[in-house]
VMD Tcl script that draws the C-alpha trace (Angstrom):
set ca {
  {-33.87 27.41 -10.97}
  {-35.60 26.23 -7.79}
  {-33.76 25.38 -4.59}
  {-34.26 21.64 -5.06}
  {-32.93 21.83 -8.62}
  {-29.87 23.72 -7.43}
  {-29.24 21.13 -4.71}
  {-29.57 18.33 -7.27}
  {-27.21 20.06 -9.69}
  {-24.66 20.59 -6.91}
  {-24.94 16.92 -5.91}
  {-24.29 15.80 -9.49}
  {-21.25 18.09 -9.65}
  {-19.90 16.68 -6.37}
  {-20.37 13.06 -7.46}
  {-18.72 13.75 -10.82}
  {-15.79 15.50 -9.13}
  {-15.36 12.58 -6.72}
  {-15.31 10.07 -9.59}
  {-12.64 12.07 -11.40}
  {-10.60 12.55 -8.22}
  {-10.87 8.85 -7.32}
  {-9.67 7.73 -10.75}
  {-6.71 10.13 -10.67}
  {-5.85 9.14 -7.09}
  {-5.92 5.44 -7.95}
  {-3.64 5.96 -10.94}
  {-1.16 8.00 -8.88}
  {-1.18 5.83 -5.74}
  {-0.67 2.65 -7.74}
  {2.86 3.93 -8.28}
  {3.47 4.04 -4.53}
  {3.08 1.77 -1.49}
  {-0.07 3.65 -0.43}
  {-3.28 1.76 -1.34}
  {-5.90 3.74 -3.19}
  {-8.51 3.10 -0.50}
  {-6.65 5.48 1.84}
  {-6.98 8.22 -0.74}
  {-10.69 7.44 -1.15}
  {-11.30 7.69 2.60}
  {-9.40 10.99 2.64}
  {-11.68 12.31 -0.12}
  {-14.74 11.42 1.93}
  {-13.30 13.01 5.06}
  {-12.52 16.23 3.19}
  {-16.10 16.23 1.94}
  {-17.26 15.74 5.55}
  {-15.18 18.73 6.74}
  {-16.52 20.90 3.92}
  {-20.11 19.90 4.65}
  {-19.64 20.58 8.37}
  {-18.61 24.10 7.46}
  {-21.00 24.99 4.64}
  {-23.86 22.43 5.03}
  {-24.41 21.86 1.32}
  {-25.48 18.22 1.62}
  {-29.16 17.92 2.54}
  {-30.97 14.74 3.59}
  {-31.42 13.67 -0.03}
  {-27.70 14.15 -0.65}
  {-26.74 11.96 2.28}
  {-29.25 9.33 1.15}
  {-27.70 9.36 -2.31}
  {-24.26 8.71 -0.85}
  {-25.74 5.91 1.26}
  {-27.03 4.26 -1.93}
  {-23.69 4.75 -3.70}
  {-21.88 3.30 -0.69}
  {-24.15 0.25 -0.75}
  {-23.41 -0.24 -4.45}
  {-19.72 0.10 -3.61}
  {-20.02 -2.70 -1.03}
  {-21.74 -4.90 -3.60}
  {-19.02 -4.21 -6.18}
  {-16.27 -5.01 -3.66}
  {-17.77 -8.28 -2.43}
  {-18.89 -9.39 -5.89}
  {-15.33 -9.03 -7.15}
  {-13.93 -10.94 -4.16}
  {-16.31 -13.79 -4.89}
  {-15.65 -13.66 -8.61}
  {-11.89 -13.91 -8.11}
  {-12.15 -16.84 -5.68}
  {-10.84 -20.18 -6.90}
  {-12.86 -22.71 -4.92}
  {-11.29 -25.67 -6.73}
  {-7.78 -24.63 -5.73}
  {-9.00 -23.77 -2.24}
  {-10.41 -27.26 -1.76}
  {-7.11 -28.76 -2.95}
  {-5.10 -26.91 -0.30}
  {-7.87 -26.94 2.31}
  {-6.08 -29.16 4.90}
  {-3.08 -26.84 5.23}
  {-4.99 -23.62 4.58}
  {-7.55 -24.47 7.26}
  {-4.82 -24.91 9.88}
  {-3.42 -21.47 9.13}
  {-6.94 -20.04 8.97}
  {-7.81 -21.32 12.46}
  {-4.62 -19.86 13.91}
  {-4.88 -16.42 12.37}
  {-8.62 -16.08 13.07}
  {-8.31 -17.22 16.69}
  {-5.26 -15.06 17.48}
  {-6.96 -12.04 15.92}
  {-10.47 -12.43 17.34}
  {-9.78 -13.52 20.92}
  {-7.04 -10.95 21.78}
  {-9.05 -8.30 19.93}
  {-12.09 -9.00 22.09}
  {-10.08 -9.10 25.32}
  {-8.25 -5.84 24.59}
  {-11.45 -4.04 23.55}
  {-13.49 -5.30 26.49}
  {-11.03 -5.44 29.39}
  {-8.30 -2.96 28.46}
  {-10.20 -0.28 26.52}
  {-13.49 -0.61 28.39}
  {-15.82 -1.06 25.43}
  {-19.00 -3.02 26.04}
  {-19.83 -6.55 24.98}
  {-21.30 -5.65 21.61}
  {-18.56 -3.25 20.41}
  {-15.97 -5.80 21.55}
  {-17.65 -8.51 19.49}
  {-17.63 -6.19 16.48}
  {-13.89 -5.66 17.03}
  {-13.27 -9.40 17.23}
  {-15.25 -10.05 14.05}
  {-13.61 -7.26 12.07}
  {-10.08 -8.28 13.05}
  {-10.54 -11.82 11.70}
  {-10.62 -10.51 8.13}
  {-7.70 -9.58 5.94}
  {-7.19 -7.73 2.65}
  {-4.98 -9.77 0.38}
  {-5.38 -7.26 -2.43}
  {-3.02 -4.90 -0.60}
  {-0.24 -7.50 -0.38}
  {-0.76 -9.49 -3.56}
  {0.80 -6.76 -5.69}
  {4.11 -7.22 -3.89}
  {4.02 -10.99 -4.44}
  {3.18 -10.51 -8.11}
  {5.91 -7.87 -8.53}
  {8.53 -10.30 -7.18}
  {7.22 -13.23 -9.22}
  {6.10 -15.16 -6.14}
  {2.33 -15.21 -6.52}
  {2.33 -18.39 -8.60}
  {4.53 -20.31 -6.16}
  {3.16 -22.81 -3.66}
  {3.55 -20.25 -0.87}
  {1.74 -17.64 -2.95}
  {-1.15 -20.00 -3.66}
  {-1.34 -20.97 0.01}
  {-1.49 -17.30 0.98}
  {-4.28 -16.67 -1.52}
  {-6.29 -19.63 -0.25}
  {-5.98 -18.61 3.41}
  {-6.99 -15.05 2.54}
  {-10.05 -16.34 0.66}
  {-11.04 -18.35 3.74}
  {-10.62 -15.21 5.84}
  {-12.90 -13.27 3.50}
  {-15.58 -15.96 3.41}
  {-15.54 -16.55 7.16}
  {-15.40 -12.82 7.91}
  {-18.59 -12.16 5.95}
  {-20.27 -15.22 7.53}
  {-19.27 -14.11 11.05}
  {-20.56 -10.62 10.28}
  {-23.95 -11.93 9.13}
  {-24.28 -14.11 12.23}
  {-23.22 -11.28 14.54}
  {-25.74 -8.88 13.04}
  {-28.48 -11.48 13.45}
  {-27.91 -11.68 17.23}
  {-27.00 -8.04 17.97}
  {-30.59 -6.96 18.76}
  {-30.93 -9.84 21.25}
  {-27.60 -9.00 22.89}
  {-28.63 -5.39 23.27}
  {-32.05 -6.22 24.66}
  {-30.65 -8.72 27.13}
  {-27.72 -6.54 28.07}
  {-25.58 -9.67 28.28}
  {-27.06 -10.68 31.67}
  {-30.51 -12.09 30.97}
  {-30.87 -15.73 31.97}
  {-32.80 -16.36 28.76}
  {-29.97 -15.03 26.62}
  {-28.46 -18.37 25.64}
  {-31.77 -19.95 24.47}
  {-32.61 -16.81 22.49}
  {-29.21 -16.79 20.86}
  {-29.47 -20.47 20.01}
  {-32.92 -20.01 18.50}
  {-31.84 -16.96 16.48}
  {-28.65 -18.70 15.39}
  {-30.61 -21.77 14.34}
  {-33.01 -19.72 12.23}
  {-30.07 -17.86 10.74}
  {-28.27 -21.07 9.80}
  {-31.40 -22.55 8.19}
  {-31.95 -19.41 6.13}
  {-28.26 -19.28 5.22}
  {-28.25 -22.91 4.07}
  {-31.35 -22.33 1.95}
  {-29.93 -19.15 0.46}
  {-26.56 -20.77 -0.21}
  {-28.33 -23.77 -1.73}
  {-30.25 -21.50 -4.08}
  {-27.01 -19.80 -5.13}
  {-25.30 -23.16 -5.68}
  {-28.25 -24.35 -7.78}
  {-28.05 -21.16 -9.84}
  {-24.30 -21.65 -10.31}
  {-24.62 -25.31 -11.34}
  {-27.74 -25.30 -13.48}
  {-28.55 -21.76 -14.62}
  {-25.52 -19.45 -14.69}
  {-23.64 -20.97 -17.62}
  {-26.81 -21.52 -19.65}
  {-27.92 -17.96 -19.01}
  {-24.65 -16.35 -20.06}
  {-24.20 -18.71 -23.04}
  {-27.70 -17.99 -24.31}
  {-27.28 -14.24 -23.84}
  {-24.03 -14.23 -25.82}
  {-25.97 -15.38 -28.89}
  {-27.83 -12.10 -29.21}
  {-26.25 -9.68 -26.74}
  {-22.97 -7.82 -26.89}
  {-20.11 -8.20 -24.44}
  {-20.79 -4.88 -22.63}
  {-24.42 -5.90 -22.29}
  {-23.36 -9.25 -20.80}
  {-21.21 -7.47 -18.23}
  {-24.13 -5.22 -17.33}
  {-26.40 -8.28 -17.07}
  {-23.99 -10.07 -14.73}
  {-23.63 -6.94 -12.59}
  {-27.40 -6.59 -12.46}
  {-27.81 -10.20 -11.32}
  {-25.19 -9.59 -8.64}
  {-27.09 -6.55 -7.37}
  {-30.34 -8.54 -7.48}
  {-28.90 -11.40 -5.40}
  {-27.42 -8.88 -2.96}
  {-30.81 -7.23 -2.59}
  {-32.51 -10.58 -1.93}
  {-29.87 -11.35 0.70}
  {-30.54 -8.03 2.42}
  {-34.31 -8.64 2.32}
  {-33.79 -12.04 3.97}
  {-32.11 -10.36 6.93}
  {-28.50 -11.10 6.01}
  {-26.66 -8.25 4.30}
  {-26.09 -7.06 0.77}
  {-22.40 -7.85 1.31}
  {-23.10 -11.54 1.89}
  {-25.36 -11.72 -1.15}
  {-22.81 -9.99 -3.36}
  {-20.12 -12.42 -2.22}
  {-22.35 -15.41 -3.00}
  {-23.21 -13.92 -6.39}
  {-19.53 -13.57 -7.23}
  {-18.89 -17.14 -6.13}
  {-21.78 -18.32 -8.34}
  {-20.16 -16.80 -11.41}
  {-16.60 -17.80 -10.42}
  {-17.16 -21.48 -11.30}
  {-17.71 -20.60 -14.97}
  {-14.35 -20.47 -16.86}
  {-15.68 -17.48 -18.79}
  {-16.14 -15.60 -15.52}
  {-12.52 -14.51 -15.70}
  {-13.29 -12.81 -18.99}
  {-16.35 -11.24 -17.44}
  {-14.18 -10.02 -14.58}
  {-11.92 -8.26 -17.06}
  {-14.88 -6.32 -18.40}
  {-16.23 -5.80 -14.89}
  {-13.17 -3.71 -13.96}
  {-14.63 -0.47 -15.29}
  {-17.81 -0.81 -13.27}
  {-15.79 -1.83 -10.23}
  {-13.52 1.22 -10.47}
  {-16.60 3.43 -10.78}
  {-18.54 2.09 -7.79}
  {-16.08 0.59 -5.29}
  {-14.45 3.92 -4.27}
  {-17.80 5.17 -2.96}
  {-17.70 2.65 -0.13}
  {-14.46 4.13 1.19}
  {-15.59 7.68 0.38}
  {-18.66 6.94 2.50}
  {-16.42 5.84 5.37}
  {-14.57 9.15 5.27}
  {-17.85 11.05 4.95}
  {-19.22 9.41 8.10}
  {-16.00 9.84 10.10}
  {-16.61 12.34 12.94}
  {-13.71 14.78 13.10}
  {-14.08 15.29 16.85}
  {-13.55 11.55 17.46}
  {-10.10 11.41 15.87}
  {-8.19 12.59 18.95}
  {-9.96 10.18 21.30}
  {-9.41 7.32 18.85}
  {-5.61 7.40 18.97}
  {-5.27 5.36 22.16}
  {-7.76 2.62 21.16}
  {-6.37 2.70 17.64}
  {-2.80 2.03 18.75}
  {-3.87 -0.77 21.12}
  {-6.01 -2.50 18.50}
  {-3.39 -1.89 15.80}
  {-0.93 -3.91 17.90}
  {-3.45 -6.75 18.09}
  {-4.19 -6.46 14.38}
  {-0.53 -6.80 13.44}
  {0.55 -9.47 15.92}
  {-2.62 -11.52 15.48}
  {-1.91 -12.14 11.80}
  {1.90 -12.25 11.93}
  {1.89 -14.95 14.60}
  {-1.57 -16.40 14.00}
  {-0.83 -17.09 10.33}
  {2.96 -17.22 10.47}
  {3.36 -19.90 13.14}
  {0.96 -22.45 11.56}
  {2.56 -21.71 8.17}
  {5.79 -23.21 9.52}
  {4.14 -26.59 8.96}
  {4.14 -25.90 5.21}
  {7.17 -23.69 4.60}
  {10.35 -22.39 6.17}
  {10.68 -19.45 8.56}
  {11.19 -16.85 5.81}
  {8.15 -18.01 3.84}
  {6.04 -18.23 7.00}
  {7.00 -14.67 7.95}
  {6.06 -13.43 4.48}
  {2.67 -15.13 4.75}
  {2.06 -13.68 8.22}
  {2.96 -10.13 7.23}
  {0.87 -10.41 4.05}
  {-2.23 -11.16 6.15}
  {-1.88 -7.99 8.24}
  {-3.83 -5.44 6.09}
  {-7.42 -4.76 7.13}
  {-9.39 -3.01 4.43}
  {-12.53 -4.13 2.61}
  {-14.06 -6.81 4.84}
  {-12.89 -5.34 8.16}
  {-14.26 -1.90 7.32}
  {-17.47 -3.39 5.94}
  {-18.02 -5.13 9.29}
  {-17.39 -1.95 11.28}
  {-19.31 0.35 8.93}
  {-22.35 -1.95 8.74}
  {-22.33 -2.41 12.53}
  {-22.17 1.35 13.02}
  {-25.52 1.63 11.25}
  {-27.10 -0.05 14.30}
  {-26.07 2.96 16.38}
  {-23.40 4.16 18.78}
  {-24.26 1.27 21.12}
  {-22.76 -1.09 18.53}
  {-19.83 1.03 17.34}
  {-19.01 4.23 19.28}
  {-17.56 7.10 17.23}
  {-14.06 6.71 18.71}
  {-14.04 3.00 17.85}
  {-15.14 3.73 14.31}
  {-12.38 6.33 13.92}
  {-9.89 3.89 15.47}
  {-10.65 1.30 12.81}
  {-10.16 3.86 10.05}
  {-6.69 4.50 11.49}
  {-6.05 0.73 11.77}
  {-7.07 0.21 8.15}
  {-4.81 3.01 6.93}
  {-1.84 1.95 9.08}
  {-1.96 -1.78 8.26}
  {-2.42 -1.11 4.55}
  {0.76 0.99 4.52}
  {2.87 -1.08 6.92}
  {2.33 -4.42 5.20}
  {3.50 -3.60 1.64}
  {6.47 -1.57 2.88}
  {7.53 -4.42 5.18}
  {7.01 -7.00 2.44}
  {9.24 -5.07 0.04}
  {12.00 -5.04 2.64}
  {11.56 -8.76 3.40}
  {11.52 -9.80 -0.27}
  {14.81 -7.97 -0.78}
  {16.22 -9.32 2.47}
  {15.26 -12.93 1.71}
  {15.36 -13.43 -2.06}
  {15.74 -17.18 -1.47}
  {12.23 -17.20 0.05}
  {10.83 -16.77 -3.46}
  {12.03 -20.22 -4.38}
  {9.83 -23.24 -3.86}
  {10.44 -25.21 -0.66}
}
mol new
graphics top color blue
foreach p $ca { graphics top sphere $p radius 0.5 }
foreach p [lrange $ca 0 end-1] q [lrange $ca 1 end] { graphics top cylinder $p $q radius 0.2 }
display resetview
């Protein structure tokens, strides 16, 4: 067996072992308060440590993990879009938008100020921090609400709608930020022509985004249901699921080619299929593919985590963790007082604290620009923030649900 064949065989073994380990970890961690994504990142970090010692991953191996990580991003964002209920969101939009403005503003602005003025990061890394902190990860908290029978209440629906707005806006902010990053770097933040360049780039971005979104809306309204209905006449259910997943990957690829990101395209693809009542059934069949691919995004985060940056990340991590927690607790909790009582508002605020999928997608995608966009210690700090918030929130929610059982009742 040649050297290249041995390397390929080893890579297949590693990927297979990671799939098995990820499935077992998910099954075990679902019985605890620790989200599975933390276990996935730990797997990737262990792989990084092993590769640093024995150097068994060549360039082709790293490229393969880059592809798997991209597919993981697509699976994550496609599912978020697929599970979105735009009709319900529009119904609660007036109240949800008030909470959304509060929690986004009190996460982004303090995050930027702390990163730029207190921690000494530059303009671009501070903007990445502000963008990443606007997002949330409702999937971490929703299990607690479902376990206590509160997800179907008015407060539970309001929480879900605000979290969906966070996800949608977080991906949109990310796409816009990435469009202007090259200009910000070239200008260094001091060029007198910076504002006109940013306005021109932002204008082009918005036009392209409107056209792309319009194409996705047209597909959702006029083609999606006809396509899936026609395919059901001669194709099997597993084939339909594969077809839908393939279309999602295709739309994500087109989005990336247009200069947005695969994440934005995958989100739009999920939204396109979410309007079809049968999409829920498709989502049930999509679970297997999701569980296969999604872990590789978090494994990739661990694999790209520099071990020597962990120590220097503790200070920035603790400072930004404070902003991450307080920004959502007060940013979402205080406006929520307009719709519910203090106990319910506190539950909503705490539930918005986790930063997982969208936040780490923002930081990981920005890191691909280089250390000038996301320094190693900032990247490591966000891994710590993600892990800490995803553990703190469910543990705190369990305590609060037991402390305030009356909060489960409708106001």
